[in-house]
N, C-alpha and C positions, 0 to 999 in steps of 0.2 A: 504494500500500500504506500501511496505517496502522502507525505505529511508536509504541511506548510503552516506558517504562523505569520500574521500581519498585526502590527500594533500602530495605532494612530492617536495622536493627541488632538483634542478638539476644544474650541472655546465654548461649546455648548454645555449646558448642565448635563449631568449624568442621566436625568430623567428624559430630557429631550433627545440626547444621543441614543438612548435605549429605544425611544419611540420610533425614531428614524431607522435604526438598525433592524427593528422587528416589524417593519411595515413590509410584509412579504410581497405584496403586489408591486410595490415600488421597486423591488429588486429587479423586476422585469424591465424597468426603464433604464437601469444602469448596467446590467449584465448583457453583453452583446448577443444578439440573435435569440433572446429569451423572452418568453411571456410566462407569467405566473398566474395560476388559477387556485383560488382557495377551495378546498374540498369540504371544509367544515365551516359553520357559521362563526362570525366574530362573537365575542372578543377572543383574541389569541391567548392561549394558555396551554397547559399540558393537554395533549390529545389533539391539538390542532394539526390538521394535515393540509399541505399545499403542494402543488405540482408545477414546478418549473418545466417548461417545454422549450428545448433548445434546438436550433437548426434552421435549415432553409429547405423549403419544398418537401420532397420525400426523404431527405436526409435529416430526420429529426429524432429526438429521443425525449422521453419523460424521465424526470428525476424526482419521484415522489418523496416527500420528507414529512416526518412527524416530530412535533415538539414533545420531547420526553422529559425535559426539565425546564421549569419556568420560575425564575425568581428575580423580579425586577429590582433595580437598585433602590435602596431606601436609606435616607439619611447619609451617613458616611460609608455605608456598606455597598459593595459592588453587586451588580446584577449579573445573572448567568442564565443563558438559554442553551440547551443542547438539542440538536436535531439529529435524528437517525434517518439515513437514506434508506428508503424501503423499496427501491427499484431492483430490477434484475440486471440492467446494463451498467448503472452507476451504484456503487455501494460505499458504505463508510459512515462518517459522522462529521458534524461541524459544531463548534461551540462559539458563542458570542458572549464576551464579557465586557461590561461597561462599569467603570469605577470613577468616582469623583477624583479629580486630579487638579490641584491648585484651584484656579478660578473656573476651570472647565471639567473635562473628563478625559479618560483614557479608554480607548476601545481596543480590544484584542479579538481577533478572529483566528481560530485554530481549526484545521480540517485535516482529516485523514480520508483519502479517496482512492477508490479502485474503479477503473473503467474496464468492464468485462473482457474484451478481446485483447487489450494491450498487454504485452509481456512485461514482467517485473523490471527488466532493464530500462523501461520507459519511465519508471517512477520518478527519477530526478527531473526529467523533462516535464512531466505532469505537475510536479511540485512547483517548478519554476513558473510554468504557465498559470497555475492557480494563484501564486503570489502576485504575479503581474495583474491578472484579470480581476481578482477579488480586491487587490490593493486599490485599483482604480474605482471599483464599485463602492468600497467603503468610503473613499474620499468623496465620491459623488453623493452618496447617501447623507453624509454628514454636512455637505455643502448645500444640498437641496433646500430651497425655501429661504436661503439667506438673502 
């Protein structure tokens, strides 16, 4: 499995950074070639399922995810959300952590991913691509609405 980690500082409060990072449908606006569909009604919490669909034309795949841990930031405590990938093509997990940091917040995204047909020697390339793509996505999510 490929593992990557992204950390970003933000001038946003931890509560606002959390809200933006867990706006699943908005992820479809910032991840290239991706649309996100909620499969469970709001509000988000443990048990929420959403399905990012990535690709062009017939070359698409679904990456269903379920929120298995949901603890928003509160006061000086960090918030943590864990997603389990429930698909057959893409498997693994992702964690989003948002903590108060100075006058703003610190956001960490950790992900372990496996893409079905790719051999293990592709893991370093997949991790690098994940860092670049999701690094940009996190930056855009935190910037959205400013």
